[in-house]
MARLUMZA-903038 format. One line per 8 residues: their letters; for each residue x negated, y, z negated of C-alpha. Coordinates in steps of 0.2 Angstrom, whole numbers, plus 5000, padded with zeros to 4 digits. Example, Ala and Ser with C-alpha at 12.3 -4.5 7.8 and 13.67 -1.06 7.14 Angstrom:
as = 4938:4978:4961 | 4932:4995:4964 $
***
This chain:
mltagcgs = 5000:5000:5000 | 4993:5017:5005 | 4995:5031:4993 | 4990:5049:4995 | 4994:5066:4988 | 5007:5060:4975 | 5005:5043:4983 | 5022:5035:4980 $
gedaiaga = 5028:5051:4971 | 5025:5043:4954 | 5013:5056:4947 | 5010:5073:4954 | 4996:5077:4943 | 4986:5062:4949 | 4990:5067:4967 | 4985:5085:4964 $
agqpndfa = 4969:5081:4954 | 4963:5070:4968 | 4962:5084:4980 | 4944:5090:4979 | 4939:5109:4978 | 4928:5110:4993 | 4921:5127:4988 | 4906:5120:4980 $
gsknpvdd = 4889:5128:4981 | 4888:5145:4989 | 4901:5144:5003 | 4908:5161:5007 | 4927:5160:5010 | 4926:5174:5023 | 4923:5160:5036 | 4925:5144:5027 $
fssgstgd = 4942:5136:5024 | 4947:5120:5015 | 4963:5111:5009 | 4964:5105:4992 | 4957:5121:4985 | 4963:5138:4980 | 4958:5153:4990 | 4944:5159:4979 $
ssntggla = 4926:5153:4981 | 4915:5146:4967 | 4896:5148:4967 | 4891:5139:4952 | 4876:5129:4959 | 4861:5130:4947 | 4870:5136:4932 | 4869:5129:4914 $
snevrvtm = 4885:5126:4905 | 4884:5142:4896 | 4879:5153:4911 | 4889:5164:4923 | 4884:5171:4940 | 4889:5189:4944 | 4895:5192:4961 | 4899:5210:4965 $
evpggvts = 4911:5214:4980 | 4915:5232:4985 | 4927:5239:4998 | 4921:5243:5015 | 4923:5262:5011 | 4909:5261:4998 | 4896:5253:5010 | 4895:5245:5027 $
dgeptrrn = 4880:5235:5020 | 4881:5218:5012 | 4888:5201:5017 | 4907:5203:5023 | 4918:5191:5013 | 4937:5187:5012 | 4949:5201:5009 | 4938:5214:5018 $
lrivqpdr = 4926:5216:5004 | 4907:5216:5005 | 4895:5206:4993 | 4881:5218:4986 | 4868:5216:4973 | 4873:5229:4959 | 4861:5242:4954 | 4865:5240:4935 $
vsvyytnp = 4874:5226:4925 | 4879:5227:4907 | 4889:5216:4895 | 4898:5222:4880 | 4912:5219:4868 | 4927:5230:4871 | 4945:5235:4864 | 4961:5242:4871 $
alqnlgep = 4953:5259:4873 | 4940:5250:4884 | 4925:5256:4873 | 4908:5249:4873 | 4907:5240:4856 | 4890:5233:4858 | 4882:5218:4867 | 4885:5200:4863 $
pissrtds = 4871:5188:4861 | 4865:5185:4879 | 4850:5183:4890 | 4849:5187:4909 | 4839:5181:4924 | 4839:5183:4943 | 4841:5168:4954 | 4833:5164:4970 $
egftiief = 4846:5173:4980 | 4846:5189:4970 | 4861:5186:4959 | 4862:5191:4941 | 4864:5176:4929 | 4870:5179:4912 | 4868:5166:4898 | 4880:5168:4883 $
teglplgp = 4869:5160:4870 | 4883:5157:4857 | 4895:5150:4871 | 4905:5156:4885 | 4918:5170:4880 | 4936:5164:4881 | 4945:5181:4876 | 4947:5197:4884 $
dviidasy = 4935:5206:4873 | 4919:5203:4883 | 4917:5214:4899 | 4904:5212:4913 | 4901:5230:4920 | 4892:5232:4936 | 4888:5248:4946 | 4883:5250:4965 $
gntrmral = 4879:5268:4969 | 4893:5279:4962 | 4905:5264:4961 | 4907:5256:4944 | 4919:5241:4942 | 4922:5228:4927 | 4927:5210:4925 | 4932:5199:4911 $
aadadrdv = 4918:5187:4907 | 4930:5174:4903 | 4932:5167:4921 | 4937:5149:4923 | 4925:5145:4937 | 4910:5154:4930 | 4907:5164:4946 | 4912:5181:4939 $
kvnpfsey = 4918:5192:4954 | 4917:5210:4950 | 4928:5219:4963 | 4944:5229:4964 | 4955:5214:4959 | 4945:5212:4942 | 4944:5231:4939 | 4963:5232:4941 $
lvrntlss = 4965:5217:4929 | 4954:5226:4916 | 4962:5243:4918 | 4980:5237:4918 | 4980:5223:4904 | 4968:5228:4890 | 4974:5246:4889 | 4993:5240:4888 $
ytagefqt = 4990:5232:4871 | 4992:5240:4854 | 4978:5236:4841 | 4989:5224:4833 | 4993:5214:4849 | 4975:5214:4854 | 4971:5207:4837 | 4984:5193:4839 $
ildcvade = 4975:5188:4855 | 4958:5188:4847 | 4966:5178:4832 | 4972:5165:4845 | 4955:5164:4853 | 4947:5161:4836 | 4961:5148:4831 | 4964:5158:4815 $
ggelclnk = 4980:5149:4813 | 4970:5133:4808 | 4975:5123:4824 | 4971:5125:4843 | 4979:5140:4850 | 4981:5135:4869 | 4985:5153:4874 | 4967:5157:4872 $
yvwstlad = 4965:5149:4890 | 4976:5162:4898 | 4962:5173:4900 | 4950:5162:4910 | 4965:5157:4921 | 4970:5175:4924 | 4952:5181:4927 | 4950:5167:4940 $
qvhdfeie = 4968:5167:4948 | 4968:5186:4953 | 4954:5181:4966 | 4966:5169:4974 | 4977:5183:4980 | 4976:5185:4999 | 4978:5204:4999 | 4967:5213:5012 $
ipsnvglg = 4959:5229:5007 | 4957:5241:5022 | 4939:5244:5027 | 4940:5263:5026 | 4945:5264:5008 | 4934:5266:4992 | 4938:5259:4975 | 4952:5272:4971 $
galdiled = 4961:5267:4987 | 4959:5249:4984 | 4967:5250:4967 | 4981:5260:4974 | 4984:5246:4986 | 4985:5233:4973 | 4996:5244:4962 | 5008:5245:4977 $
rgdfaryv = 5008:5226:4979 | 5023:5222:4968 | 5019:5204:4968 | 5001:5206:4962 | 5006:5219:4949 | 5020:5209:4942 | 5009:5194:4941 | 4996:5203:4931 $
samadyav = 5009:5211:4920 | 5018:5195:4916 | 5002:5186:4912 | 4997:5200:4900 | 5013:5198:4891 | 5011:5179:4891 | 4994:5181:4883 | 5002:5188:4867 $
ldetssgk = 5010:5172:4862 | 5002:5164:4847 | 4999:5145:4843 | 5016:5143:4836 | 5023:5144:4854 | 5012:5130:4861 | 5025:5116:4861 | 5024:5099:4871 $
isassady = 5037:5089:4880 | 5043:5074:4870 | 5037:5060:4882 | 5019:5058:4885 | 5023:5059:4904 | 5039:5064:4913 | 5041:5063:4932 | 5054:5073:4942 $
nsvflgie = 5062:5073:4959 | 5060:5090:4967 | 5073:5099:4977 | 5064:5114:4985 | 5070:5129:4995 | 5058:5143:5002 | 5066:5158:5011 | 5052:5168:5019 $
lgqtfles = 5052:5185:5029 | 5036:5189:5037 | 5027:5195:5053 | 5020:5183:5067 | 5004:5186:5078 | 5004:5167:5083 | 5010:5170:5101 | 5003:5184:5111 $
tlsgsgqw = 5019:5189:5119 | 5028:5190:5102 | 5014:5197:5092 | 5020:5209:5078 | 5038:5203:5078 | 5047:5200:5062 | 5051:5182:5057 | 5063:5173:5045 $
gvrtaqee = 5058:5156:5039 | 5065:5142:5029 | 5056:5128:5020 | 5065:5112:5013 | 5057:5097:5004 | 5055:5081:5014 | 5049:5064:5011 | 5032:5060:5020 $
vltddngt = 5028:5043:5027 | 5009:5040:5028 | 5002:5026:5038 | 4984:5019:5041 | 4975:5003:5042 | 4980:4998:5024 | 4998:5000:5027 | 5012:5013:5024 $
gyvypalt = 5015:5024:5009 | 5029:5036:5005 | 5026:5053:4997 | 5041:5060:4988 | 5043:5078:4982 | 5038:5078:4964 | 5034:5087:4948 | 5025:5079:4934 $
ltsfdafn = 5024:5085:4916 | 5011:5077:4904 | 5009:5080:4886 | 4993:5077:4876 | 4994:5076:4857 | 4978:5072:4848 | 4969:5080:4834 | 4983:5092:4832 $
irvtslan = 4981:5098:4850 | 4998:5101:4859 | 4996:5102:4877 | 5008:5102:4891 | 5001:5100:4909 | 5010:5101:4925 | 5007:5098:4944 | 5018:5097:4959 $
dipydrea = 5017:5090:4976 | 5031:5094:4988 | 5030:5090:5007 | 5041:5102:5017 | 5047:5105:5034 | 5048:5123:5041 | 5060:5132:5053 | 5057:5150:5059 $
lihqagnd = 5067:5163:5069 | 5057:5176:5078 | 5066:5193:5080 | 5058:5204:5093 | 5061:5222:5096 | 5075:5224:5108 | 5084:5210:5099 | 5076:5195:5108 $
ffvrgsey = 5076:5180:5097 | 5066:5164:5098 | 5068:5148:5087 | 5053:5138:5081 | 5061:5123:5074 | 5054:5110:5063 | 5047:5100:5078 | 5036:5115:5082 $
wernthss = 5027:5114:5065 | 5017:5099:5058 | 5024:5094:5041 | 5015:5104:5027 | 5013:5103:5008 | 5017:5115:4994 | 5005:5108:4980 | 4999:5116:4964 $
spgaatll = 4983:5113:4955 | 4985:5104:4938 | 4985:5116:4923 | 4991:5119:4906 | 5008:5127:4902 | 5016:5134:4886 | 5033:5126:4881 | 5042:5139:4871 $
edtrllag = 5055:5133:4859 | 5060:5118:4871 | 5068:5131:4883 | 5055:5140:4893 | 5040:5133:4902 | 5027:5147:4905 | 5011:5147:4915 | 5000:5155:4928 $
ralyqsit = 5001:5144:4943 | 4989:5142:4958 | 4994:5134:4974 | 4982:5124:4985 | 4978:5129:5003 | 4983:5117:5016 | 4978:5113:5034 | 4989:5108:5049 $
grgsskii = 4984:5103:5067 | 4967:5095:5063 | 4959:5088:5079 | 4971:5099:5090 | 4968:5115:5099 | 4978:5125:5086 | 4971:5122:5068 | 4980:5132:5056 $
gwtrnpyy = 4976:5136:5038 | 4990:5140:5025 | 4986:5151:5010 | 4998:5154:4995 | 4996:5167:4982 | 4997:5162:4963 | 5013:5166:4954 | 5019:5167:4936 $
ldaftsap = 5030:5152:4931 | 5045:5156:4919 | 5055:5140:4921 | 5070:5133:4911 | 5069:5116:4902 | 5083:5107:4894 | 5082:5100:4877 | 5076:5082:4877 $
edettgpd = 5088:5068:4873 | 5076:5060:4861 | 5058:5059:4856 | 5054:5047:4870 | 5060:5057:4885 | 5056:5073:4893 | 5068:5087:4898 | 5081:5081:4911 $
rvisgyfs = 5078:5097:4921 | 5065:5110:4925 | 5073:5125:4935 | 5063:5139:4942 | 5062:5153:4955 | 5046:5162:4960 | 5038:5172:4973 | 5022:5168:4983 $
agkaiele = 5015:5178:4998 | 5003:5169:5010 | 4996:5169:5027 | 4993:5157:5041 | 4975:5158:5047 | 4968:5152:5064 | 4954:5140:5061 | 4940:5133:5072 $
adgdqlrr = 4930:5117:5069 | 4911:5120:5066 | 4903:5103:5063 | 4912:5096:5048 | 4918:5113:5042 | 4932:5124:5047 | 4929:5142:5050 | 4942:5156:5048 $
lgtledqy = 4947:5167:5063 | 4962:5179:5064 | 4978:5180:5054 | 4992:5171:5063 | 5006:5176:5051 | 5010:5186:5035 | 5023:5177:5024 | 5033:5183:5009 $
lsvleinl = 5041:5168:5001 | 5055:5167:4988 | 5056:5149:4981 | 5070:5140:4971 | 5064:5124:4963 | 5076:5111:4955 | 5066:5097:4947 | 5077:5083:4940 $
lrkegfda = 5071:5069:4929 | 5068:5052:4937 | 5076:5036:4930 | 5072:5019:4936 | 5088:5009:4939 | 5099:5025:4942 | 5116:5020:4950 | 5126:5032:4960 $
dslngrdy = 5141:5023:4954 | 5139:5032:4938 | 5145:5048:4947 | 5162:5040:4951 | 5177:5047:4942 | 5169:5064:4939 | 5173:5082:4944 | 5160:5095:4949 $
nmlylgtr = 5158:5113:4953 | 5146:5116:4967 | 5138:5130:4978 | 5126:5131:4992 | 5115:5143:5002 | 5112:5137:5020 | 5103:5145:5035 | 5106:5141:5054 $
fsdettpl = 5094:5148:5068 | 5099:5147:5086 | 5093:5153:5103 | 5111:5156:5108 | 5124:5170:5105 | 5123:5169:5086 | 5104:5168:5082 | 5106:5170:5064 $
tieagvgq = 5119:5163:5052 | 5117:5163:5033 | 5131:5154:5024 | 5135:5153:5005 | 5149:5143:4998 | 5157:5138:4982 | 5169:5124:4978 | 5174:5109:4968 $
wqisggtv = 5170:5090:4970 | 5180:5075:4965 | 5169:5059:4967 | 5178:5042:4968 | 5170:5026:4975 | 5156:5036:4983 | 5168:5047:4992 | 5167:5066:4988 $
dqsqsfts = 5184:5075:4990 | 5181:5093:4990 | 5188:5111:4992 | 5176:5124:4997 | 5177:5142:5002 | 5162:5151:5010 | 5156:5167:5017 | 5145:5168:5033 $
lqrdssgt = 5133:5183:5037 | 5128:5183:5055 | 5118:5193:5067 | 5123:5191:5085 | 5111:5192:5101 | 5114:5210:5102 | 5108:5213:5084 | 5126:5217:5077 $
vttdstgt = 5129:5211:5060 | 5146:5204:5054 | 5153:5195:5039 | 5167:5182:5037 | 5173:5178:5020 | 5188:5167:5025 | 5179:5150:5028 | 5185:5134:5020 $
raeswtls = 5180:5116:5020 | 5191:5102:5014 | 5184:5086:5023 | 5177:5072:5013 | 5159:5067:5012 | 5149:5051:5006 | 5137:5050:4992 | 5125:5035:4990 $
nrtsrlsn = 5109:5030:4982 | 5093:5033:4991 | 5081:5019:4986 | 5062:5024:4984 | 5048:5014:4989 | 5035:5014:4975 | 5020:5005:4971 | 5030:4993:4961 $
gdvdigrl = 5043:4990:4974 | 5059:4997:4980 | 5067:5006:4965 | 5082:5018:4963 | 5075:5033:4953 | 5090:5045:4955 | 5087:5051:4973 | 5103:5052:4983 $
nldittas = 5110:5053:5001 | 5124:5065:5006 | 5132:5060:5022 | 5148:5066:5032 | 5156:5048:5034 | 5145:5033:5033 | 5131:5031:5020 | 5114:5032:5027 $
gdfqrpdi = 5101:5018:5024 | 5087:5021:5012 | 5074:5026:5024 | 5086:5035:5037 | 5090:5053:5038 | 5107:5057:5031 | 5119:5069:5039 | 5119:5083:5027 $
gvgastpd = 5104:5081:5015 | 5093:5072:5003 | 5095:5076:4984 | 5094:5069:4966 | 5103:5068:4950 | 5099:5070:4932 | 5099:5053:4923 | 5116:5057:4915 $
gtlmafnl = 5124:5064:4931 | 5128:5081:4924 | 5118:5090:4938 | 5114:5086:4956 | 5104:5096:4969 | 5102:5093:4988 | 5090:5099:5001 | 5102:5103:5016 $
ddgplgdg = 5093:5098:5032 | 5100:5102:5049 | 5118:5097:5045 | 5134:5107:5046 | 5128:5118:5033 | 5111:5121:5041 | 5094:5121:5031 | 5096:5126:5012 $
iliaaeqt = 5101:5120:4995 | 5116:5113:4987 | 5119:5112:4968 | 5133:5103:4959 | 5136:5103:4940 | 5149:5093:4931 | 5164:5103:4926 | 5167:5108:4908 $
antvpasg = 5180:5114:4896 | 5168:5124:4887 | 5169:5143:4889 | 5155:5156:4893 | 5144:5159:4878 | 5150:5175:4868 | 5132:5182:4869 | 5115:5179:4875 $
qfrlqgva = 5101:5184:4887 | 5098:5174:4903 | 5083:5175:4915 | 5089:5178:4933 | 5080:5171:4947 | 5084:5168:4966 | 5085:5175:4983 | 5096:5187:4994 $
laltsqtn = 5095:5190:5012 | 5100:5207:5018 | 5104:5213:5035 | 5108:5230:5044 | 5109:5233:5063 | 5090:5238:5062 | 5082:5229:5048 | 5080:5212:5039 $
rlrhfdna = 5076:5212:5021 | 5071:5198:5009 | 5076:5202:4991 | 5068:5190:4978 | 5075:5192:4960 | 5059:5192:4950 | 5063:5186:4932 | 5077:5199:4931 $
lltiesss = 5089:5199:4916 | 5108:5195:4914 | 5115:5199:4897 | 5131:5192:4891 | 5139:5205:4880 | 5156:5197:4877 | 5168:5184:4884 | 5173:5197:4897 $
satlspts = 5158:5208:4900 | 5140:5207:4905 | 5125:5218:4910 | 5114:5215:4925 | 5096:5222:4924 | 5090:5219:4942 | 5072:5218:4945 | 5066:5212:4962 $
ltsthsvd = 5052:5210:4975 | 5058:5216:4992 | 5050:5216:5009 | 5059:5224:5025 | 5057:5221:5043 | 5061:5236:5054 | 5066:5228:5071 | 5062:5242:5083 $
detvtkpa = 5046:5248:5074 | 5040:5229:5073 | 5034:5232:5055 | 5036:5222:5039 | 5032:5230:5023 | 5022:5222:5009 | 5031:5216:4994 | 5037:5231:4984 $
lesladid = 5044:5231:4966 | 5062:5237:4965 | 5068:5240:4947 | 5086:5247:4948 | 5097:5254:4934 | 5107:5242:4924 | 5124:5237:4931 | 5139:5234:4920 $
lalsqlgd = 5148:5218:4925 | 5166:5212:4922 | 5166:5194:4918 | 5181:5182:4922 | 5182:5164:4916 | 5191:5154:4929 | 5192:5137:4920 | 5182:5121:4921 $
grveftag = 5166:5131:4919 | 5169:5143:4934 | 5165:5161:4932 | 5164:5177:4942 | 5155:5193:4938 | 5160:5209:4947 | 5155:5227:4949 | 5163:5236:4964 $
nlvlegfh = 5156:5227:4979 | 5144:5216:4969 | 5151:5199:4966 | 5142:5184:4957 | 5153:5169:4958 | 5149:5151:4953 | 5149:5141:4937 | 5140:5137:4921 $
tasqdqfy = 5135:5120:4913 | 5143:5112:4898 | 5127:5116:4888 | 5131:5135:4891 | 5113:5138:4895 | 5113:5139:4914 | 5123:5149:4927 | 5122:5145:4946 $
lrfrttgg = 5129:5159:4956 | 5133:5165:4974 | 5127:5183:4976 | 5137:5194:4988 | 5136:5213:4990 | 5137:5227:5003 | 5132:5245:5003 | 5124:5258:5014 $
geeqigll = 5127:5248:5030 | 5118:5233:5023 | 5126:5216:5020 | 5118:5204:5007 | 5121:5186:5003 | 5111:5174:4992 | 5110:5162:4978 | 5105:5165:4960 $
vatrlp = 5101:5155:4944 | 5102:5162:4927 | 5095:5152:4912 | 5095:5155:4894 | 5081:5164:4885 | 5076:5160:4867 $
***
């Protein structure tokens, strides 16, 4: 049996950990690209365990000398380097115990004689001419980049803390509570991950201009801010999942807006894209193996150390719709793209009050088209994970669901083979991606018959791309299911947002659907044989075979059947996601705060806009009122100008909502033209909502998830 990546999908950590980081030695990622690594290089050759190398990178506006590197920066040797303790005022409080040397390539090597720093209180300060930049010494890969990204991090995190907060952080680093405080490792992660962001600095700006560009990048600024808040948590927050290991079936939807340069006749055009999780079949001389979309959580509990580690590996298909000036449309379906993978490097996370899973996450690069005339490298920026986890059933099982939404910008980069290496050429695409990820606990021996005789609320978001008279359709629906004998009887209402071939935008809120569907087990082929682990087929009439493609989509259920999710795949609903939760007689909680995540697609006659709800807030005030505090990352494609804006942070004023409870767990929040319609779970800690609003000539539709905060 061949296994690769997650192998049979049994352990995503094993799969992700098996991918090598090929940026060993002194490779410069300006022209080198490898899969199974994040975007940053790591030059640690010749270093002792308590040494770091200082690599200074300046914008092109500072000098045209030096070695060009990724993000349009240049590697230079600093005129001066100093190391010192600091505080929130960024004062020089004296030098820690160090020694320094220069290696054979001219780089400064610093030895921390009492051990490498872990906290934010040790700074490496480097100057080149009149340009001075700083970096945290606590960098996970020990190749400390001193550049605009590290300077932004120092300026915008340390100075944001009060003296008390900073002392809390230092107490965590020193384990003052008498047990390991895992959040001390936030700093080495953060100092390293800011260099994984693929944000190009224009060649004509200096340090001030570079910092302005980073501040204007809402995704980068939000990531740094969220990680700075995360670092203030102390050791009491570092919980662990109950089980030693828990494996999850992943349902994954990525909605992207970007700009394509891949085809010369369409270069500069805007582009919608959708990514949906898929099973991957791998065959070689040893046989055939199946890779299933998966998340793995693992807990370590020894010597009073409480650690939760996570990794995911999600094969996905992609479809794209190019929208050229003059309203010409071109579909690039899944057959146009080689199957790709959305995979994260294994890393520690904080489990907060058995409700939130928090972490800074880095995504691996991937490569498609190896051996062909069009080799493409795919990059993905880090993101801050703020996921909901359910309360475990007992001490031997993990949470039955891990629900999250996050944003990750990226690029497609043309590569060319150079011996056994791949070299970067030009950028083929800029991509701004909003992700919704539903991870449901696997259970061997799951039987879809356990869903019979039960009633569910459901909603979905689907997209359809076409070369014909209606190039773009975005459809969002809500409804109810009754399952009996594998047959899904249903009543749905749905709204369609469309753009026709002339560019005209219309909406239709009168759609209904009442035909029955078929629900069945989808057996998985694992290393121990064919097993039912909670994966499901959703078909129109006849149930698909275990290894056939179903009519509507592939999904999964929690072990108790209270929540299901499906990836819609080229069926009547298009490509997207469908979520169903068992109906409940419980009412909406009387109060509480809920993290709001999700995506909306917004159209005018002249623009396309992606709106990612970036850890916004929904506050239940009473049984009939609520408040929405909308925070989003937005990117806009102007059709005639053929421009796509970088992700910008949009923080709007609070919106007062009227809350209506419609029975069986169904709810509706309204404020003028804004309508959030959907349902909550019996546990009263999750809302799944269709988003709909209109204003200023713009029509918006999407899907949101609101999950309870501690």
